N, C-alpha and C positions, 0 to 999 in steps of 0.2 A: 374715848372721842372727846376731844378738848371742848369745855363748857361754849367756848366762843364761837364755835360752828352751829350750837341750835340742833334743836330734832323736833320731830313730829310726832304726836301721838294719835294712834287711830284706836277707836273703841267698836268691836266688831260685834252687836249682840245677834249670835246664831239662834236656831232652834235650841239646840241642846248646850252649847256652850259660848260663854260670853268672854270674851278677851280683850287683852289691850295690849297693843303692840307700840314700841317707840322705836321710831327710824332716823337714821341720821339722814341729811338731805340729798344724798345719792341713793336712796332707796335703799338700804341696806338694813335688815332690823339689830335694834341695838340691845334689846331687851325684850320678853313677853312673859305674861302671865295671864292665868284664866279660870275659871269659875265656872261651877254647871247649874243652873236653877232646877228645882227640883219641876219633872213634868208629871202632871196626875193626869189619871184615866179615871175620872169617878164612874163612867160607862163604857162599855166595849167600845163606841165611837165618839167619847170626847177625849179633846187631849185640851189640856190647860195648863195655866203657869199663872202665879201669883207676881203679878205686876213689881211689887216691893222688891223680890227675889232680882228680879233683872236691872234694880238700882244697886242694890247690894252686892250684888255680884262684881258687876261694872265698877263698883268705886274699890272694891278688896284688889280686884285686877289690876286699876290702875297703880293705886300705892304700891301694889308689890312690884310691879315693873319698876317706877320708880326706886322704890329703896334697892332691888337686885341690880339694877343699873348702875347705882352710883351720881346719875346724871342729876345735877340740881336743878330743882322745877322751876327754875327762874330760865333754864337752856331751853324750855320745851316753848316753841315760838307761835303754837296752834294745835288744836285738838277739831279732829275730826270725827265723823261718827258712821257708821252704817250697822244697816239691821233687818232682820227677817222681816218679809211683808206680811200684810193683810189682816194680824192682830192689831185688835183695837184694844185701848186701854181707857176706860172710862173715869174721869177726875170728876169730884166735887167739886164747889168753889174755894177749897183750901186747898186743894192740889193732891188729896188724899185717895188713890186707885179706890171704887167703890167695887169690884167685882175682878175674879180670875180674868185671865184674856184667853180666848178662845184662839189658839194656834191655826195656821193654815191648813192642817190635817183634819182639824175639828170637821166630822160630817154630821152631826145634827140638824145641820140649816137645809139638808136635804130636800125637804118640802117646800121650802121657801126659794129656794133655786130652781125646781122644777116648776113652781107658779110664776115666778119671774119670765122663766124663759118661754113658758105656754102662752100666758098671758099679756106679757110687755115685752116681748123679743123683740120687735120693731122699734119700742121704745128705748130699748138699751141699745142696738146698735146706731142709733141714730144720736142717742145722748152719749156716747162712749167712745165712738169712733171703731169699735169691735165689732165681732159678731153679735149675734140677737141669743145665744147660748150663755147663760148665766151658770158657772159650775161652784161646787160647795167652796171653792179655795178662795176668793176674794171676799172683802169684808162687807161688801153690801149684802147677800142674803145671810150673814151672820147679825148683821143690823137689825135686819128684817125678823130674825127668829127672837132678838131682845125685846124689839118692840110687841110681837105677839107674845110673847112669852113671860117677859120680866118688864113691863111698861114701868113701875115704878123705877126701876133702874136708870131707864132712859129719859126717864123727866127729871132725877136727881142729880145726872150728869151735866157738868157745867162744861165740858171740853170734850172732846173724843180723839185722842191720840194716836198717832202708832207707836212702834215701841221705841226705836233709835229716837222719835220726837220725846218720848217721855224720860228718857233717861237724859236727854239734852235740857229737856225741862228743870231736872232736879239739879243738871250742874249749874244752867244759867239762871232758872226762874222765867224766861223768854218761851211763848208759844210760837210753833212754825211746823212745816212739811216741806217737802219736795215736790217737785212732778211725778218720779219714780215711784215715791211710797204712795203720792197720792192716787197715780193711776192705777196702783195695785188694788185699790179698793174698789173700781168699777164705778165709783160717784165722778170719778173727772173726766170733765170735759177738755181733751186735747186741744181740739180748735179755740178754744177761748183762754187755756191755761188758767181756768177756774174750775170750782166744783161745779157738778151739775144739778140745778134747784128741779127737774124734772126727776132725775134720779132720786137725790134725797128726800123729794116728795114719796117716791115709791116705796123708799124702805123706811118712813117715818121719822126722817131725822132732821130738824132744822138746821137751817144754815148758820144759826149763829154758835152752834155747838162743834161748828170744822173750825181747824187751825187756818192760818192764813197760808198761802203757799209761796213760797220763794224759792231762790235759785239754790243750789245745793252746794255753791260755794260762796254764799254771803255769809259774813259775822254775824251771827243771830244772838251773842252777847259775851259777857266776861263770866267766869269762874264766879261763882259766890261764894262768899267768906264760908259760910254752911258747907257747899260744897269742897272749898280747898280743906277744911277739916276733915271732912270723909276720904279726899281722894289722895290729900298732898300737893296736888296743883297747886299752882302760885294763885291767888287772887287777882281776878282780871283777866287770864290768859283767855285769848280770844278761842271761841267754840264755832266752828261752821257749824250750816245748817245739816248737812251730810246728804246722804242717798240711801235708798234701798239696797236690801245686798245684791240683786242679779246688776245694776247697774254699777254698784262699787268694784265689783269682779270683773266686769268687763273694763273698767278703768285699768283696775290692776294688774291684767292679764294684758294688757294695750292690744285689748280686742273692741272695744268700743268704738265704734263706727268703721271699723277695718274691715278687709275684706279675710276675716280669718276666724275659723270656728273655734267654740271655745267651749269645753267641757267640765262642770265643775262636779266635784265629788265630796257632797257632804252628808248630812241626814238624809235628806234625799240629794238627787242629780238632777242636774237640766244641760241640755246643750242649745246652744244658739249658734247658727248658720247665717252668716253676714254675706249677702249677696252682692251689696254694693252698701256705699256710704248710707243711702238713705232707707234700703229694706234688706229684709233678712227674716229669718223663720225662728221657732222657739218651741221645743219641747221639755217636759219635767218629769220626773217620778214622784212617788210618794216617799217610799222610804228604802234607801239603799245603804248609808251608812247605822241608819237607825235599824238595819235589817241585823248588822253585824251585831251592835251594840244590845239588840233583844237577846240574839244568839247566846253571846257573852253572860247577859243576865240569865237564860235559862241553864247554861250550862254549871252557872255555881262559879265563873271567873270573876264576878264582877259583885259589887253592891251598888244600889242606886247613887250617883256622882262616881262614874268611871275614870280610871288613869289609864292612859294612852298602853301603856304596858298590855292589859288587859285583851286589845285589840291585837297588839303584836301578837301574843300567845295564840290567837285564833288564825291568824294568817300563818305563823308559824305550822303550824297542825294542819292547815288546808293543803301547804308545799308536799307534805305525806302522803297525798290523796292522787290520784292521777287525772289527767283531763277527763270530764265525763263523772268525776266523782263516784266510781263505782256504781252507775247507772241511777244516780239521783238526780231529780229536777226539783228546782226550787221555783214559784211562783211569788214573784214578790212583794205582793200585793196585801203588807200589814193594817194598812189604814188606808182602805180604799186606793183608787190608782186614779193618776190625773193624766196619762196618756200612753199611748198616741191617742187613745179617747177617755173621755173625764166618765169613770167609772164609782162612785162613793160605794156601792155594794161590793167589789171586789175583794176577794178573799186570798190569803196565803196559801199555797199548798206545799207539802213535802213527797213527791213522790217516789217510789219506788224502794222504800225500805224494806229491810229487811235485816235478819239477827247479824248479819255479816257485818253490817254498815258501823263503823264506828264516827268517834265524834269529828275526826279529818276530814270525814268524807262529808257530814252535814256541812263543815265551815266551807268547804269547796264548791256544795252545791250552792252554796249564798252568794259564794263571790260571781259565780257565774250565772246564775237566775239572776240576777243585777246587770250581768253585762249584756244577757239576751235580751232583757228589756230593755237595756240601753240601745239594742239593734236594734229594736222594733222603733223605737222613738228615732232614730237616727234614719233609719229609709222611710219613715213617713215624712221628715225634712226633705233629705236628698237621696230618691230611690236608687240613683245611679253611685253612689257611696261617696264618703269623705275623706279627700285623699288624706288630711292630716290636721289634727285639732291641739289647742294649746290645754292645758289639762291641769287644774288647780282644787283644792280644797284638801281636807284631812286627807281621804283616800288617796288621794296621788302621793303619799308617803310611802307606799306598798308596792314595790317593784312588782311582785307577783299580780297583785289586783290589775296594776295597769297592763301588763302582758298579757292578761287573760281579756282585757276590755278590747285590748290591743289586735287578738287574735281573733274574737269573737265578731267583732267588728270589720275587721280589715283596716280600720286607723292607725295610722302612726300616731304617737301621742308626744307633743314637745312638753316638757316639763320646766317651767322657768323658775328663777332662783327664790321669788316670793312664792310658796304654794296658799299661803293664806291671801290669795291675791284680793279679798274683800277688804281686809285691812289695809293693805298698800293703798287701794283707790280710795278709802275713807281718808287715807295721811295725805295723800295727793289734791284731793279736793282743799284739805286743811292748807295746804302750801299753797295752792292757789289763791284761796282767801286772804290770806295775810302776806302774799305778796312775794312768796319764795321762789313760785313757778309762773311764767307767764301764761300758760295755757295749759287745760288739763291733757289735749294731744298731746303738746309737747314733751309734758314731765312723765306721762305713759312711754312715749317711744324712748326718751333717757332712762329711765329706771329701770324697766323690763328687761331682763336678762335671760336667753333661754340655757340651761346648764342639761339637758338630757334629753334623751328621744328613744323612746321606745317603738321598735319596729313590728308590725306583724309578723310569724311565723307562719307561710305559708302549708307547713303540713297540717299542723293544729289548727289554722284555718279551715281547712278542706274537713278534719275530724269535727269540728265545732259546728260546720254547716249541716251535717246530718244530725247533731245534737240541739241545733235551733230549731229544725223541721219538728222535732218531738217537744221541744218547748211549744210552739205553737198549737202545734195539736191538741198538748195538753190544757191549754188556756180554752181552746175554742171546745173541749170537751164539759170542760167543769165550769166555765162562765156561765152557763144557763142556772146551774145549780146557787150561784152566789145568795138571789135572793130568797131562797128557801131556808137560808142561816140568818135568818133577821131572828 
């Protein structure tokens, strides 16, 4: 790529992978690199990451992508960020993280979420523009847990950032967030575009500890000398505020504000169904790619800090097992469940095992179980079915998994050129922020290209209908037992 054309750098901080992708101005990836932070599970329902690991992973990925691309850092016109939502990073007055961050799947705040729903449901609905129910996913009940169990931590915290905002703080030294990440906390009032004082009082967080809320395309600042040494970026390179992972993914899939369904297959999975430019519906699972990673570790294919090859081996093995996994059924609730109904107590189940089963059957059952769970969510959003959806995320690299999902759900899946749509969305935000593109909508329309289509097979669809019925019966049978396993 000629240096004079310039490029855009996107930093995408996911639940288990942090990547940097360099894009040319036509939205084509030039180079990419990734790192994985260590995810800690100190208790069965706790999931944490050291914030410093996110920064070290981001800095190393940026440096590697630049070095491997051969692109001079002076050609990077801007940096965009997107990141997993709901994880809070508490910083002291020197900008040092004070504790590990609870990830969205951490379930320890279940008592606080239940208390907030029971005692303050009306206030939650009135203050956040959503329903009266508080799940364990957002930041609000997690902050309430900290206030009740670690009040000294909350007192020492100078500011509470979201993950991508922490990485951007390390890049630029500036504090900010955007409406999408703020909205994920359930502490944000979309009517005022600001933090809800009522919700902050409810969780016990002073207003001054929350960052200012800015537009995602606004330039937050330039890369500092210190960050330049760590990343290889040119000092002063503009860094935009960026957005949450869902919003950036919808932008990078050209599904933001469009009448197009979008399926994301990553550590977890989510489905967005837009009914118009102003309304839509959304549902999410807890563990999808995470279930495949768990199986990879369980079978000894991998050590913490996986390589994509270990996933590929599992998928290749799954191809040797027929549809139905020789009678195995998997409930993919390995860290509670988010949809169609929120259930922090839900557990994973592998049903139907016999001495005849092999690991390829287990791998196939995991892929199919995740697909069945996605069908549950899809039916809760669109009972009459979804004709087609654009599919993105790491899981979209597997033709077998896409075919299983298409067969199970009856949905045609459209595969774009850029499967890491969150990174492309972050690059688009950066491009708009530095004046390369006139608008988010125009850039998404121009840059997103559909390159493949996976059509449901009607014969397997009929077979999976019966297996899906078994999946639902199994779910109904074991659900009453979840709470007995505490």
